[in-house]
N, C-alpha and C positions, 0 to 999 in steps of 0.2 A: 615764505610762509614756512614758519616751525610748527611741528604737530608737538603739541603739549602730552605731557602724560596721561591726563585724561582722555585725550584723543587717542593716543597709542594704546593706551589700555581697552577703550570702548571698540578698536578694529581687532587688538587681537582675541577678545571676548567673543566678537560677532563671527570672526574668523572658525573659534573654537565650538561653538553654536552651530555653525554650518558645516564643521568636518563632523561633529556628533550626530547632528541628523542625516549625514552621508552615510554613517556606520550602525545606522539604527538608533541611534540615543537620539531621540528629539528633545526629552529634558536632560539638562545637566545644571547640578548644583555648585552656586560660588565656590565652593571650596574645591571640585574636583578642576573648575577653570585657573582659579588662583593658585591648586597645588601645580599644575601643569607647567603655567606660565613665568612661575615663583613669583608672585604680584600680591600684595598685602589686602587681605580678603577685606577689611574694612574700608579701604578705597575703593577697591573694587565691586562691594557693594554699593554704594554710591553712584560708581559710573555705570551700573548695571541699572539703577535706577533711571538715571538719566537716559538711558536706551529705552525702557518702558515707557516714561512719559514720550520721549520722541515718536513710538509705534512702532519700534523695530523690534522690541523683543515682548514677550509674554512672560508671566510669572504664575505659579502654580503653589498654593500654599499646601503644606503639612509635611509630615516624615518623610516623604517621598517627593515632594514637591522641587521645584527649579526652575531655571527658565528654558524657553524654547524661542524659535526666529517666528516672530507676528507674521510677516508674511514669506513669502519664495524668496528663496536668497539672489535670484536673478532679477528681483524687482528690486533689490537695496543697492544702490552703487555707492561706493566710496566715496565720492564729492558728498553726498545728504550727510552720510555722519558723520565728515569732519568738520562742514558747514554749521552743524548741530551741534557739536560740542566746541569745536575753536570759533567759529564764527566765519568771516569772509576769507578767502583764500586771497586776495590779495595783498603782497607786500607792502603796498603804500594807498593809503583811502581815494587817491583820487584816480585809480583804474578799478577801483569796486565796482562789480556789478549790481550786489545787493548792498551797499554801505559805503554809497562815495561820498566823500570829503572832499572840498577843495584842498588843494595843497598851500605852499608860501611862495613856490615861485611864480614870478610877475606875467610869465607868459604860455600857459599851462598848454595851451595847442601847439606851441612850436617847441615844449619842453622835449629832450633828449631824453633825459631820466623817466617821464611819466610813459615816454613810447618803448624803452626797455623793458620797464617793469609791467606795461600791459603784456608784451609779449611773453616776460615770466610767468602773470598770473593764468593766460590764454595754457599756455603749458602746462601749469599744473591741474587747471581746471579740465582741460582736454582728457588727460590720464585720468584723475580721481573720477569723472563724469562718465568716462567710455566702460570703466570695467567695474562689473558688478561682483557682490558678494560671492556669489556661486562662482565667476570665473577664478577668483583668488583662492579659494577654496579647492576646485578642480586642480589648478595649476600646483598646490601645496600636497595633494595628495598625490599626484601624480610623482610630482619629486620623492615624494616618502615612500613611495612604492618600488620605483627606478634603483634609490639608496638599499633596497629592502630594512626600513624603518618598522618597527611596529605602528598601526595606526593609533594614535591618542583616541582612549574612549571606546576602543573595539574590545570583544572580550579577549582577544590576546593580549593587549597592553594590559588589562585589569588585570590579570591572573598574577602578576608582579610588582605591582604598585597600585595601592589602593587608589590614587587619583587619574591612572591611567598615562602616566606622564614615561616618559623614557628613564632607564635607570642610567646612574652618572656614567658608566663606561659607555653605553649606548650611544651618547650624544658627539655628535661629529666635534673634531674642533674648530672653531670658529674662524673664519680666515675673510680676508676682504672680499667684496660679491664682484665679479666679474661682470661686465656690461651684458654678455648672454645669460646670467640668470635672472635676469629681472623678467615681472611679469610678463610684459608686451614679447620679448623674443620666447619665452617659453608657448605663450600662446600662437605666435604667429613667427614662425624660424626665419622666414623670409622679409621680416620687419625691422628698419633702421632710423634712426633718429638721428 
């Protein structure tokens, strides 16, 4: 499974809406999210429309309008969003739970590739369906607080930047993630894959 740009932007926008709600900003404008995430506004507007059609977010029109989560963040799993935006999680059609397609191998029941790809599909689905938007937001905020980063969309972040994003000198240098920096390890420190 490869997450499309549309899927990536949808998840990033939902995480931002969840963060906004946690810091007391239940309504965020597309320009704020696009500014923080450095995303193209027009494409993000299309993504937001898909999220709205999928029932994940609501919009409010007007000068002070914007978007908010349509339901509690703990009721939205990452798997629901990815499937709605990008379709089935299975790397090949013959292991898909929702969009099964027979493969071209002569013996599907004894196909080693199929068995391997079923494990891949189950691992991906297991993680994406286990964690809610609330889990991702909690770990993100915890890590930002630990590192002394101003929380996006909060009053402190908005003082210096119209979009509530960090100033360029406040961004930590991007490095390769270590296994202990994943969501699972941040929620369950004694968990190992």
